[in-house]
The first five atom37 places (N, CA, C, CB, O) and aatype in JSON, in Angstrom:
{
  "aatype": [12, 16, 3, 11, 6, 11, 11, 11, 19, 10, 13, 10, 4, 16, 8, 2, 15, 0, 1, 15, 5, 12, 0, 6, 7, 9, 10, 1, 2, 10, 18, 7, 3, 11, 13, 6, 19, 13, 15, 0, 7, 16, 6, 14, 15, 1, 19, 2, 14, 18, 0, 9, 1, 0, 12, 5, 6, 9, 7, 9, 3, 9, 15, 0, 8, 15, 15, 11, 8, 12, 3, 11, 13, 6, 7, 12, 1, 9, 3, 18, 19, 19, 16, 19, 4, 3, 5, 0, 11, 5, 15, 4, 14, 16, 13, 14, 7, 0, 0, 8, 2, 9, 8, 11, 7, 13, 15, 3, 14, 15, 11, 13, 1, 7, 11, 3, 6, 6, 9, 10, 10, 7, 13, 11, 5, 19, 1, 3, 6, 9, 7, 15, 17, 9, 6, 11, 6, 13, 6, 12, 11],
  "atom_mask": [
    [1, 1, 1, 1, 1],
    [1, 1, 1, 1, 1],
    [1, 1, 1, 1, 1],
    [1, 1, 1, 1, 1],
    [1, 1, 1, 1, 1],
    [1, 1, 1, 1, 1],
    [1, 1, 1, 1, 1],
    [1, 1, 1, 1, 1],
    [1, 1, 1, 1, 1],
    [1, 1, 1, 1, 1],
    [1, 1, 1, 1, 1],
    [1, 1, 1, 1, 1],
    [1, 1, 1, 1, 1],
    [1, 1, 1, 1, 1],
    [1, 1, 1, 1, 1],
    [1, 1, 1, 1, 1],
    [1, 1, 1, 1, 1],
    [1, 1, 1, 1, 1],
    [1, 1, 1, 1, 1],
    [1, 1, 1, 1, 1],
    [1, 1, 1, 1, 1],
    [1, 1, 1, 1, 1],
    [1, 1, 1, 1, 1],
    [1, 1, 1, 1, 1],
    [1, 1, 1, 0, 1],
    [1, 1, 1, 1, 1],
    [1, 1, 1, 1, 1],
    [1, 1, 1, 1, 1],
    [1, 1, 1, 1, 1],
    [1, 1, 1, 1, 1],
    [1, 1, 1, 1, 1],
    [1, 1, 1, 0, 1],
    [1, 1, 1, 1, 1],
    [1, 1, 1, 1, 1],
    [1, 1, 1, 1, 1],
    [1, 1, 1, 1, 1],
    [1, 1, 1, 1, 1],
    [1, 1, 1, 1, 1],
    [1, 1, 1, 1, 1],
    [1, 1, 1, 1, 1],
    [1, 1, 1, 0, 1],
    [1, 1, 1, 1, 1],
    [1, 1, 1, 1, 1],
    [1, 1, 1, 1, 1],
    [1, 1, 1, 1, 1],
    [1, 1, 1, 1, 1],
    [1, 1, 1, 1, 1],
    [1, 1, 1, 1, 1],
    [1, 1, 1, 1, 1],
    [1, 1, 1, 1, 1],
    [1, 1, 1, 1, 1],
    [1, 1, 1, 1, 1],
    [1, 1, 1, 1, 1],
    [1, 1, 1, 1, 1],
    [1, 1, 1, 1, 1],
    [1, 1, 1, 1, 1],
    [1, 1, 1, 1, 1],
    [1, 1, 1, 1, 1],
    [1, 1, 1, 0, 1],
    [1, 1, 1, 1, 1],
    [1, 1, 1, 1, 1],
    [1, 1, 1, 1, 1],
    [1, 1, 1, 1, 1],
    [1, 1, 1, 1, 1],
    [1, 1, 1, 1, 1],
    [1, 1, 1, 1, 1],
    [1, 1, 1, 1, 1],
    [1, 1, 1, 1, 1],
    [1, 1, 1, 1, 1],
    [1, 1, 1, 1, 1],
    [1, 1, 1, 1, 1],
    [1, 1, 1, 1, 1],
    [1, 1, 1, 1, 1],
    [1, 1, 1, 1, 1],
    [1, 1, 1, 0, 1],
    [1, 1, 1, 1, 1],
    [1, 1, 1, 1, 1],
    [1, 1, 1, 1, 1],
    [1, 1, 1, 1, 1],
    [1, 1, 1, 1, 1],
    [1, 1, 1, 1, 1],
    [1, 1, 1, 1, 1],
    [1, 1, 1, 1, 1],
    [1, 1, 1, 1, 1],
    [1, 1, 1, 1, 1],
    [1, 1, 1, 1, 1],
    [1, 1, 1, 1, 1],
    [1, 1, 1, 1, 1],
    [1, 1, 1, 1, 1],
    [1, 1, 1, 1, 1],
    [1, 1, 1, 1, 1],
    [1, 1, 1, 1, 1],
    [1, 1, 1, 1, 1],
    [1, 1, 1, 1, 1],
    [1, 1, 1, 1, 1],
    [1, 1, 1, 1, 1],
    [1, 1, 1, 0, 1],
    [1, 1, 1, 1, 1],
    [1, 1, 1, 1, 1],
    [1, 1, 1, 1, 1],
    [1, 1, 1, 1, 1],
    [1, 1, 1, 1, 1],
    [1, 1, 1, 1, 1],
    [1, 1, 1, 1, 1],
    [1, 1, 1, 0, 1],
    [1, 1, 1, 1, 1],
    [1, 1, 1, 1, 1],
    [1, 1, 1, 1, 1],
    [1, 1, 1, 1, 1],
    [1, 1, 1, 1, 1],
    [1, 1, 1, 1, 1],
    [1, 1, 1, 1, 1],
    [1, 1, 1, 1, 1],
    [1, 1, 1, 0, 1],
    [1, 1, 1, 1, 1],
    [1, 1, 1, 1, 1],
    [1, 1, 1, 1, 1],
    [1, 1, 1, 1, 1],
    [1, 1, 1, 1, 1],
    [1, 1, 1, 1, 1],
    [1, 1, 1, 1, 1],
    [1, 1, 1, 0, 1],
    [1, 1, 1, 1, 1],
    [1, 1, 1, 1, 1],
    [1, 1, 1, 1, 1],
    [1, 1, 1, 1, 1],
    [1, 1, 1, 1, 1],
    [1, 1, 1, 1, 1],
    [1, 1, 1, 1, 1],
    [1, 1, 1, 1, 1],
    [1, 1, 1, 0, 1],
    [1, 1, 1, 1, 1],
    [1, 1, 1, 1, 1],
    [1, 1, 1, 1, 1],
    [1, 1, 1, 1, 1],
    [1, 1, 1, 1, 1],
    [1, 1, 1, 1, 1],
    [1, 1, 1, 1, 1],
    [1, 1, 1, 1, 1],
    [1, 1, 1, 1, 1],
    [1, 1, 1, 1, 1]
  ],
  "atom_positions": [
    [[34.14, 7.07, 71.19], [35.33, 7.54, 70.42], [36.19, 8.58, 71.22], [34.84, 8.19, 69.08], [35.72, 9.71, 71.29]],
    [[37.41, 8.32, 71.84], [38.36, 8.93, 72.79], [38.97, 10.05, 71.59], [39.6, 7.68, 73.57], [38.89, 9.99, 70.36]],
    [[39.4, 10.72, 72.18], [40.21, 11.96, 71.48], [41.11, 11.24, 70.39], [41.26, 12.92, 72.65], [41.11, 11.55, 69.2]],
    [[41.81, 10.33, 70.89], [42.69, 9.78, 69.98], [42.39, 9.01, 68.71], [43.34, 9.08, 70.64], [43.15, 8.82, 67.76]],
    [[41.39, 8.68, 68.85], [40.24, 8.02, 67.69], [39.96, 8.81, 66.89], [38.89, 7.58, 68.1], [40.21, 8.4, 65.76]],
    [[39.38, 10.19, 66.94], [38.87, 11.21, 66.27], [39.82, 11.81, 65.56], [38.25, 12.05, 67.02], [40.88, 12.2, 66.04]],
    [[39.5, 11.92, 64.42], [40.06, 12.56, 63.42], [40.28, 14.12, 63.76], [39.22, 12.31, 62.23], [39.57, 14.79, 64.5]],
    [[41.38, 14.52, 63.08], [42.17, 16.4, 63.68], [41.56, 16.67, 61.93], [44.96, 16.72, 64.19], [41.8, 16.07, 60.88]],
    [[40.7, 17.88, 62.26], [40.5, 18.91, 61.16], [41.15, 20.16, 61.66], [38.94, 19.18, 60.81], [41.09, 20.32, 62.88]],
    [[41.68, 20.94, 61.05], [42.11, 22.18, 61.2], [41.61, 23.17, 60.07], [43.54, 22.11, 61.28], [42.02, 22.9, 58.94]],
    [[40.7, 24.41, 60.22], [40.31, 25.16, 59.59], [41.39, 26.35, 59.39], [39.14, 25.38, 60.08], [41.63, 27.05, 60.38]],
    [[42.14, 26.66, 58.04], [42.92, 28.25, 57.9], [41.71, 29.06, 57.11], [44.7, 28.26, 56.76], [40.88, 28.7, 56.28]],
    [[42.0, 30.4, 57.79], [41.68, 31.59, 56.73], [42.54, 32.37, 57.11], [40.29, 32.3, 56.67], [42.82, 32.12, 58.28]],
    [[43.19, 33.32, 56.66], [43.88, 34.58, 56.85], [44.32, 34.9, 58.29], [43.0, 35.65, 56.37], [45.36, 34.66, 58.9]],
    [[42.79, 35.74, 58.76], [42.75, 36.43, 60.1], [42.15, 35.27, 61.34], [41.64, 37.9, 59.92], [41.89, 35.82, 62.41]],
    [[42.02, 34.47, 61.31], [41.47, 33.21, 61.89], [40.29, 34.19, 62.84], [42.82, 32.05, 62.88], [40.03, 33.99, 64.03]],
    [[39.72, 35.22, 62.01], [38.79, 35.86, 62.86], [37.37, 35.18, 62.51], [38.82, 37.5, 62.64], [36.79, 34.68, 63.47]],
    [[36.81, 35.11, 61.43], [35.34, 34.86, 61.37], [35.4, 33.33, 60.68], [34.43, 36.13, 60.38], [35.49, 32.35, 61.41]],
    [[35.36, 33.21, 59.41], [34.95, 31.84, 58.73], [35.62, 30.63, 59.43], [35.4, 31.81, 57.14], [34.93, 29.65, 59.69]],
    [[37.1, 30.68, 59.79], [37.62, 29.48, 59.85], [36.98, 29.33, 61.49], [39.4, 29.41, 59.5], [36.58, 28.24, 61.9]],
    [[36.97, 30.49, 62.27], [36.21, 30.54, 63.82], [34.89, 29.64, 63.76], [35.67, 32.28, 64.3], [34.59, 28.69, 64.49]],
    [[34.16, 30.21, 62.62], [32.85, 29.86, 62.56], [32.67, 28.05, 61.92], [32.14, 31.12, 61.52], [31.84, 27.24, 62.34]],
    [[33.39, 27.86, 61.14], [33.53, 26.75, 60.82], [33.98, 25.49, 61.58], [34.08, 26.95, 60.04], [33.52, 24.35, 61.46]],
    [[35.03, 25.95, 62.42], [35.45, 25.18, 63.91], [34.45, 24.88, 64.8], [36.36, 26.0, 64.8], [34.34, 23.73, 65.24]],
    [[33.56, 25.97, 65.18], [32.32, 25.8, 66.24], [31.39, 25.0, 65.59], [0.0, 0.0, 0.0], [30.59, 24.46, 66.35]],
    [[31.25, 24.77, 64.39], [30.01, 24.36, 63.48], [30.19, 22.65, 63.7], [30.18, 24.99, 61.57], [29.43, 21.83, 64.21]],
    [[31.4, 22.52, 63.14], [32.11, 21.37, 63.0], [31.94, 20.35, 64.4], [33.62, 21.83, 62.69], [31.6, 19.17, 64.51]],
    [[32.4, 21.53, 65.54], [32.7, 20.74, 66.7], [30.69, 20.25, 67.03], [33.79, 21.97, 68.2], [30.25, 19.19, 67.45]],
    [[30.01, 21.34, 66.67], [28.82, 20.92, 67.19], [27.66, 19.9, 66.74], [28.35, 21.89, 67.31], [26.7, 19.41, 67.34]],
    [[28.25, 19.75, 65.16], [27.75, 18.67, 64.39], [28.09, 17.15, 64.67], [28.15, 18.96, 63.15], [27.34, 16.2, 64.95]],
    [[29.87, 17.26, 64.46], [30.27, 16.13, 64.51], [31.33, 15.92, 65.72], [30.7, 15.86, 63.24], [32.27, 15.13, 65.64]],
    [[31.13, 16.53, 66.56], [32.23, 16.97, 67.74], [32.59, 15.2, 67.84], [0.0, 0.0, 0.0], [33.7, 14.81, 67.5]],
    [[31.73, 14.41, 68.24], [32.35, 13.08, 68.43], [33.08, 11.98, 67.28], [31.29, 12.42, 68.99], [33.07, 10.75, 67.26]],
    [[33.58, 12.76, 66.53], [34.07, 12.21, 65.32], [35.19, 12.83, 65.15], [33.24, 12.29, 64.19], [36.16, 12.21, 64.74]],
    [[35.28, 14.35, 65.45], [36.61, 15.1, 65.08], [36.82, 16.05, 65.95], [36.67, 15.75, 63.76], [35.85, 16.68, 66.38]],
    [[38.11, 16.32, 66.38], [38.87, 16.81, 67.33], [39.4, 18.08, 66.28], [40.02, 15.65, 68.03], [40.3, 17.95, 65.45]],
    [[38.51, 19.5, 66.58], [38.28, 20.66, 65.6], [39.6, 21.76, 65.84], [36.64, 21.45, 65.95], [39.97, 21.84, 67.01]],
    [[40.14, 22.38, 65.11], [41.06, 23.39, 65.78], [40.62, 24.49, 64.18], [43.19, 22.69, 66.17], [40.1, 24.12, 63.13]],
    [[41.1, 25.93, 64.61], [41.49, 26.68, 63.57], [42.4, 27.62, 63.7], [40.58, 27.2, 63.1], [42.56, 28.14, 64.8]],
    [[43.07, 27.93, 62.77], [43.91, 28.97, 62.72], [44.46, 29.92, 61.52], [44.79, 28.47, 63.21], [44.41, 29.4, 60.41]],
    [[44.97, 31.27, 61.6], [45.17, 31.76, 60.33], [46.73, 32.3, 60.13], [0.0, 0.0, 0.0], [47.58, 32.67, 60.94]],
    [[46.73, 32.19, 58.83], [48.23, 32.66, 58.35], [48.65, 34.16, 59.06], [48.25, 32.84, 56.5], [49.82, 34.29, 59.42]],
    [[47.83, 35.13, 59.23], [48.05, 36.32, 59.99], [46.57, 36.22, 61.08], [48.16, 37.83, 58.82], [45.4, 36.31, 60.71]],
    [[46.95, 36.06, 62.14], [45.99, 36.11, 63.22], [45.64, 37.36, 63.85], [46.4, 35.33, 64.19], [46.54, 38.13, 64.2]],
    [[44.64, 37.59, 64.0], [44.34, 38.7, 64.85], [42.97, 38.75, 65.82], [44.3, 39.81, 63.93], [43.22, 39.01, 67.0]],
    [[41.94, 38.59, 65.56], [40.93, 38.4, 66.96], [39.67, 38.14, 66.16], [40.74, 39.93, 68.18], [39.29, 38.51, 65.04]],
    [[39.1, 37.31, 67.22], [38.05, 36.85, 66.95], [36.68, 38.43, 67.04], [37.97, 35.46, 68.07], [36.31, 39.22, 67.9]],
    [[36.35, 38.09, 65.42], [35.59, 39.07, 64.72], [34.15, 38.95, 65.71], [35.43, 38.68, 62.9], [33.52, 37.89, 65.72]],
    [[33.65, 40.35, 66.66], [32.36, 39.86, 67.72], [31.06, 39.77, 66.59], [31.94, 41.28, 69.25], [30.07, 39.34, 67.18]],
    [[30.85, 39.96, 65.58], [29.94, 39.51, 64.49], [29.97, 38.68, 64.57], [29.96, 39.68, 63.4], [28.89, 38.23, 64.94]],
    [[31.32, 37.37, 64.29], [31.19, 36.18, 64.05], [30.55, 35.61, 65.59], [32.62, 35.6, 63.48], [29.51, 34.96, 65.47]],
    [[30.89, 35.73, 66.55], [30.22, 35.51, 67.66], [28.76, 35.57, 67.99], [30.7, 36.17, 68.33], [28.12, 34.6, 68.42]],
    [[28.29, 36.69, 67.79], [26.79, 37.08, 67.65], [26.37, 36.16, 66.61], [26.48, 38.67, 67.23], [25.73, 35.16, 66.94]],
    [[26.67, 36.39, 65.37], [26.12, 34.94, 64.42], [25.72, 33.71, 65.0], [27.2, 34.38, 63.52], [24.59, 33.22, 64.94]],
    [[27.11, 33.06, 65.78], [27.15, 32.04, 65.78], [26.2, 31.98, 67.24], [28.55, 31.52, 65.55], [25.41, 31.04, 67.19]],
    [[26.12, 32.69, 68.37], [25.4, 32.44, 69.27], [23.66, 32.73, 68.85], [26.02, 33.23, 70.37], [22.79, 32.72, 69.72]],
    [[23.44, 32.92, 67.74], [22.07, 32.84, 67.03], [21.78, 31.65, 67.07], [21.93, 33.28, 65.68], [20.65, 31.22, 67.3]],
    [[22.94, 30.88, 66.8], [22.35, 28.95, 66.42], [22.89, 28.47, 67.6], [23.18, 27.84, 64.79], [23.48, 27.46, 67.22]],
    [[23.02, 28.54, 68.59], [23.24, 28.37, 70.09], [24.65, 27.65, 69.8], [0.0, 0.0, 0.0], [24.64, 26.42, 69.93]],
    [[25.7, 28.19, 69.48], [27.18, 28.01, 69.7], [27.52, 28.71, 70.02], [27.96, 27.75, 69.01], [27.15, 29.86, 69.75]],
    [[28.46, 28.38, 70.82], [29.53, 29.72, 71.73], [30.98, 29.66, 71.22], [29.73, 29.42, 73.68], [31.84, 28.89, 71.64]],
    [[31.09, 30.33, 70.52], [32.63, 30.7, 70.4], [33.35, 31.8, 70.94], [32.91, 30.84, 69.22], [34.5, 31.94, 70.51]],
    [[32.85, 32.74, 71.91], [32.88, 33.79, 72.67], [34.57, 33.4, 73.52], [31.29, 33.86, 73.68], [35.22, 34.38, 73.89]],
    [[35.08, 32.18, 73.73], [35.94, 32.17, 74.29], [37.42, 31.67, 73.36], [35.45, 31.5, 75.36], [38.56, 31.5, 73.8]],
    [[36.95, 31.52, 72.02], [38.04, 31.14, 70.78], [39.32, 32.05, 71.18], [37.39, 31.62, 69.0], [39.26, 32.54, 72.31]],
    [[40.15, 32.27, 70.65], [40.99, 33.1, 70.59], [41.4, 32.99, 68.98], [42.04, 32.86, 71.69], [40.93, 32.12, 68.25]],
    [[42.45, 34.1, 68.48], [43.01, 34.04, 66.98], [44.33, 33.12, 67.41], [43.43, 35.79, 66.14], [45.06, 33.42, 68.35]],
    [[44.51, 31.92, 66.54], [46.08, 31.48, 66.49], [46.55, 31.61, 64.95], [46.3, 29.76, 67.05], [45.91, 31.76, 63.9]],
    [[47.95, 31.47, 65.25], [48.88, 31.18, 64.01], [48.72, 29.77, 63.6], [50.44, 31.43, 64.32], [48.52, 29.06, 64.59]],
    [[48.73, 29.32, 62.85], [49.05, 28.18, 62.1], [50.3, 27.71, 62.36], [48.94, 28.39, 60.78], [50.37, 26.5, 62.16]],
    [[51.5, 28.29, 62.8], [52.63, 27.69, 63.52], [52.17, 26.54, 64.29], [53.31, 28.67, 64.43], [52.54, 25.36, 64.32]],
    [[51.22, 27.22, 64.92], [50.92, 26.46, 66.63], [50.86, 25.12, 66.05], [49.18, 26.93, 67.7], [51.33, 24.27, 66.8]],
    [[50.5, 24.77, 65.15], [49.77, 23.29, 64.8], [51.06, 22.43, 63.94], [48.1, 23.54, 63.59], [51.13, 21.21, 63.81]],
    [[52.03, 23.46, 63.41], [53.3, 22.44, 62.8], [53.46, 21.26, 63.42], [54.72, 23.02, 62.89], [53.29, 21.21, 64.64]],
    [[53.81, 20.12, 62.7], [54.28, 19.01, 63.17], [53.1, 18.2, 63.72], [0.0, 0.0, 0.0], [53.31, 17.01, 63.45]],
    [[52.16, 18.32, 64.24], [50.6, 17.69, 64.41], [50.0, 17.05, 62.9], [49.42, 19.11, 64.96], [49.7, 17.54, 61.81]],
    [[50.0, 15.99, 63.35], [49.41, 15.04, 62.45], [48.06, 15.12, 62.49], [49.78, 13.74, 62.67], [47.48, 14.61, 63.45]],
    [[47.16, 15.92, 61.19], [46.39, 16.35, 60.72], [45.87, 15.44, 59.98], [46.68, 17.28, 60.33], [46.68, 14.79, 59.31]],
    [[44.26, 15.06, 59.82], [44.18, 14.01, 59.04], [43.29, 15.58, 57.86], [43.18, 12.21, 59.87], [43.57, 15.47, 56.66]],
    [[42.6, 16.49, 58.13], [42.18, 17.17, 57.42], [42.53, 18.61, 57.49], [41.14, 16.91, 57.47], [42.45, 18.9, 58.68]],
    [[42.83, 19.5, 56.9], [43.7, 20.81, 56.52], [42.43, 21.57, 55.56], [45.45, 20.37, 55.47], [42.43, 21.42, 54.33]],
    [[41.53, 22.24, 56.15], [40.32, 23.11, 55.45], [41.05, 24.15, 55.09], [38.99, 23.58, 56.36], [41.98, 24.39, 55.86]],
    [[40.94, 24.97, 54.04], [41.37, 26.18, 53.76], [39.98, 26.88, 53.28], [42.61, 26.15, 52.7], [39.38, 26.6, 52.24]],
    [[39.55, 27.94, 54.35], [38.07, 28.7, 53.96], [38.17, 30.19, 53.12], [37.2, 29.08, 55.52], [37.21, 30.92, 52.9]],
    [[39.35, 30.41, 52.78], [39.71, 31.78, 52.07], [40.68, 31.17, 51.02], [40.47, 33.07, 53.12], [41.54, 30.3, 51.14]],
    [[40.19, 32.05, 49.75], [41.02, 32.0, 48.66], [42.56, 32.4, 49.48], [40.43, 33.13, 47.37], [43.25, 31.46, 49.86]],
    [[42.86, 33.3, 49.62], [44.26, 33.91, 50.28], [44.9, 32.77, 50.99], [44.02, 35.21, 51.44], [45.96, 32.25, 50.63]],
    [[44.22, 32.42, 52.02], [45.1, 31.61, 53.0], [45.48, 30.03, 51.89], [43.96, 31.21, 54.78], [46.4, 29.25, 52.12]],
    [[44.51, 29.94, 50.75], [45.15, 29.0, 50.18], [46.49, 29.01, 49.28], [44.3, 28.57, 49.62], [47.17, 27.99, 49.25]],
    [[46.85, 30.1, 48.57], [47.41, 30.67, 47.98], [48.84, 30.54, 49.03], [46.65, 31.9, 47.61], [49.73, 29.77, 48.65]],
    [[49.02, 31.32, 50.36], [49.68, 31.48, 51.38], [50.15, 30.05, 51.65], [48.92, 32.16, 52.41], [51.36, 29.83, 51.66]],
    [[49.19, 28.98, 51.89], [49.09, 27.69, 52.16], [48.41, 26.87, 51.76], [48.98, 27.53, 53.0], [47.41, 26.43, 52.32]],
    [[49.15, 26.32, 50.01], [48.29, 25.49, 49.48], [48.15, 24.03, 50.02], [48.59, 25.5, 48.21], [47.04, 23.49, 49.94]],
    [[49.22, 23.34, 50.56], [49.67, 22.29, 51.22], [50.14, 22.42, 52.67], [50.62, 21.83, 50.49], [51.15, 23.07, 52.93]],
    [[49.46, 21.85, 53.57], [50.09, 22.18, 55.12], [50.74, 20.95, 55.59], [48.91, 22.62, 56.31], [50.15, 19.87, 55.62]],
    [[52.09, 21.15, 56.02], [52.88, 19.85, 56.67], [52.29, 18.95, 57.43], [53.89, 20.18, 57.48], [51.78, 19.53, 58.4]],
    [[52.16, 18.15, 57.45], [51.49, 17.09, 58.26], [50.3, 16.4, 57.94], [0.0, 0.0, 0.0], [49.99, 15.35, 58.51]],
    [[49.46, 17.04, 56.85], [48.12, 17.12, 56.64], [47.82, 15.8, 55.56], [47.73, 18.69, 56.05], [48.15, 15.77, 54.37]],
    [[47.14, 14.77, 56.28], [46.77, 13.72, 55.22], [46.05, 14.07, 54.17], [46.09, 12.71, 55.71], [46.22, 13.36, 53.18]],
    [[44.93, 15.38, 54.04], [44.06, 15.52, 53.19], [44.33, 17.24, 53.09], [42.58, 14.85, 53.64], [44.4, 17.78, 54.19]],
    [[44.46, 17.94, 52.19], [44.48, 19.48, 52.17], [42.97, 19.4, 51.16], [46.21, 20.37, 51.37], [42.89, 18.71, 50.14]],
    [[41.72, 20.37, 51.77], [40.75, 20.44, 51.39], [40.45, 21.79, 51.06], [40.09, 19.87, 52.11], [40.25, 22.37, 52.13]],
    [[40.31, 22.6, 50.08], [39.83, 24.08, 49.51], [38.31, 24.34, 49.65], [40.16, 24.22, 47.87], [37.66, 23.56, 48.96]],
    [[37.75, 25.03, 50.2], [36.59, 25.87, 49.91], [36.4, 27.33, 50.23], [35.62, 25.3, 50.46], [36.25, 27.65, 51.41]],
    [[36.4, 28.08, 49.43], [36.25, 29.51, 49.91], [34.98, 29.77, 50.05], [0.0, 0.0, 0.0], [34.16, 29.13, 49.39]],
    [[34.62, 30.7, 50.85], [33.82, 31.74, 51.28], [33.85, 32.86, 51.23], [33.65, 31.75, 52.1], [34.94, 33.35, 51.53]],
    [[32.99, 33.62, 50.94], [32.99, 35.19, 50.98], [33.65, 35.8, 52.43], [31.33, 35.75, 50.81], [33.29, 35.19, 53.45]],
    [[34.38, 36.69, 52.57], [35.1, 37.39, 53.28], [33.95, 38.09, 54.05], [36.11, 38.21, 52.5], [33.32, 38.85, 53.32]],
    [[33.49, 38.02, 55.42], [32.18, 38.66, 55.88], [32.47, 39.89, 56.85], [31.26, 37.55, 56.66], [31.67, 40.6, 57.47]],
    [[34.12, 39.92, 56.78], [34.75, 41.16, 57.66], [34.79, 42.57, 56.45], [36.69, 40.63, 58.32], [34.99, 43.76, 56.69]],
    [[34.54, 41.92, 55.23], [34.63, 43.15, 54.51], [33.11, 43.78, 53.81], [35.74, 42.84, 53.36], [33.05, 44.51, 52.82]],
    [[31.86, 43.22, 54.68], [30.76, 43.84, 54.77], [30.89, 44.83, 55.47], [29.86, 43.2, 55.12], [31.46, 44.88, 56.56]],
    [[30.23, 45.92, 54.74], [29.51, 47.43, 55.19], [28.43, 47.53, 55.39], [29.52, 48.43, 54.42], [27.57, 46.75, 54.96]],
    [[28.18, 48.76, 56.28], [26.44, 49.16, 56.27], [26.42, 49.15, 57.8], [0.0, 0.0, 0.0], [27.37, 49.22, 58.58]],
    [[24.76, 49.04, 58.1], [24.54, 49.3, 59.27], [24.42, 48.05, 59.99], [23.52, 50.13, 59.36], [24.09, 46.98, 59.47]],
    [[24.75, 48.26, 61.43], [24.95, 46.84, 62.18], [24.05, 45.56, 61.85], [24.72, 47.07, 63.66], [24.55, 44.44, 61.8]],
    [[22.71, 45.79, 61.62], [22.0, 44.61, 61.42], [22.77, 43.87, 60.16], [20.41, 44.96, 61.15], [23.35, 42.79, 60.21]],
    [[22.6, 44.8, 58.94], [23.24, 44.22, 57.56], [24.72, 43.41, 58.09], [23.63, 45.72, 56.3], [24.88, 42.19, 58.19]],
    [[25.34, 44.09, 58.27], [26.79, 43.3, 58.6], [26.63, 41.92, 59.4], [27.79, 44.29, 59.59], [27.22, 40.86, 59.22]],
    [[25.54, 42.3, 60.46], [25.39, 40.88, 61.06], [24.79, 39.82, 60.09], [24.45, 40.94, 62.33], [25.37, 38.74, 59.99]],
    [[23.72, 40.04, 59.42], [23.52, 39.59, 58.33], [23.66, 39.1, 57.6], [23.46, 39.78, 58.01], [22.84, 38.25, 57.24]],
    [[25.05, 39.39, 56.8], [26.2, 39.19, 55.9], [27.06, 37.82, 56.52], [0.0, 0.0, 0.0], [27.38, 36.81, 55.89]],
    [[27.29, 38.16, 57.96], [27.88, 37.22, 58.48], [26.95, 36.17, 58.68], [28.5, 37.61, 59.54], [27.51, 35.09, 58.5]],
    [[25.77, 36.06, 58.97], [24.83, 35.09, 59.27], [24.74, 34.2, 57.96], [23.45, 35.75, 59.73], [25.0, 33.0, 58.04]],
    [[24.45, 34.65, 56.98], [24.53, 33.87, 55.42], [26.02, 33.23, 55.21], [24.25, 35.11, 53.99], [26.06, 32.43, 54.28]],
    [[27.07, 33.42, 55.81], [28.53, 32.91, 55.45], [28.63, 31.89, 56.27], [29.76, 33.89, 55.65], [29.21, 30.86, 55.91]],
    [[27.93, 32.08, 57.82], [28.04, 31.15, 58.57], [27.08, 29.6, 57.94], [27.59, 31.85, 59.96], [27.33, 28.39, 57.87]],
    [[25.79, 30.57, 57.55], [24.83, 29.13, 57.16], [25.43, 28.52, 56.04], [23.17, 29.41, 56.7], [25.23, 27.31, 56.01]],
    [[26.24, 29.06, 54.94], [26.81, 28.56, 53.97], [27.99, 27.68, 54.19], [27.05, 29.48, 53.26], [28.35, 26.8, 53.4]],
    [[28.58, 27.98, 55.35], [29.44, 27.23, 55.94], [28.81, 25.92, 56.69], [30.14, 28.11, 56.81], [29.18, 24.75, 56.6]],
    [[27.94, 26.36, 57.31], [27.35, 25.24, 57.84], [26.79, 24.06, 56.75], [0.0, 0.0, 0.0], [27.13, 22.9, 56.98]],
    [[26.04, 24.3, 55.71], [25.61, 23.83, 54.89], [26.87, 22.46, 54.48], [25.23, 25.01, 53.95], [26.91, 21.23, 54.58]],
    [[27.84, 23.62, 53.95], [29.25, 22.43, 53.33], [29.6, 21.55, 54.33], [30.86, 23.17, 52.92], [29.75, 20.34, 54.18]],
    [[29.76, 22.35, 55.63], [30.41, 21.03, 56.58], [29.61, 19.66, 56.66], [30.52, 21.51, 58.21], [30.03, 18.54, 56.36]],
    [[28.15, 20.06, 57.2], [26.92, 19.17, 57.36], [27.39, 18.16, 56.1], [25.22, 20.07, 57.18], [27.47, 17.04, 56.6]],
    [[27.74, 18.07, 54.69], [27.77, 17.39, 53.46], [29.11, 16.67, 53.7], [27.67, 18.37, 52.12], [29.11, 15.5, 54.09]],
    [[30.44, 17.45, 53.42], [31.49, 17.33, 53.67], [31.8, 16.53, 54.45], [31.87, 18.12, 53.86], [32.45, 15.64, 53.9]],
    [[31.57, 16.26, 56.26], [32.07, 15.76, 57.22], [30.82, 14.62, 57.27], [32.4, 16.8, 58.44], [30.93, 13.51, 57.8]],
    [[29.85, 15.04, 56.73], [28.75, 13.38, 57.25], [29.54, 12.07, 56.95], [27.01, 13.11, 56.11], [29.18, 11.16, 57.7]],
    [[30.41, 11.77, 56.17], [30.45, 10.43, 55.99], [32.58, 10.03, 56.15], [29.48, 10.09, 54.15], [33.3, 9.09, 55.84]],
    [[32.78, 11.38, 56.78], [34.62, 10.84, 56.62], [34.88, 10.6, 58.18], [36.02, 12.35, 55.86], [35.99, 10.23, 58.56]]
  ]
}
């Protein structure tokens, strides 16, 4: 399947630092043959180092990803815009040019506190929740 035939998916969250970045990496890894995948934020910051570490543990490298503003994708025809946090859904309930808007909120791993291992464990739990949901949600699309 060529890139022109692939459906486009944009994952949105507030900072484009963890949830949307992990979702982008997971979908590309699972179904990259069917989807062209992007992520962005309503208030982009930087990719969280814990998200990078959690993804490396499952063999997905997002270390070269950057945090992007959702404006970068304005005017682009996107098949699925997926908000992965409630704040992004409130800021952007629908995305111009999106054929389908989907919302699936996940816990914000950047709010986790504790020792290094405890924080990483929280990121891994959110990563696994995102992965399970993506596997089911996009398998038949």
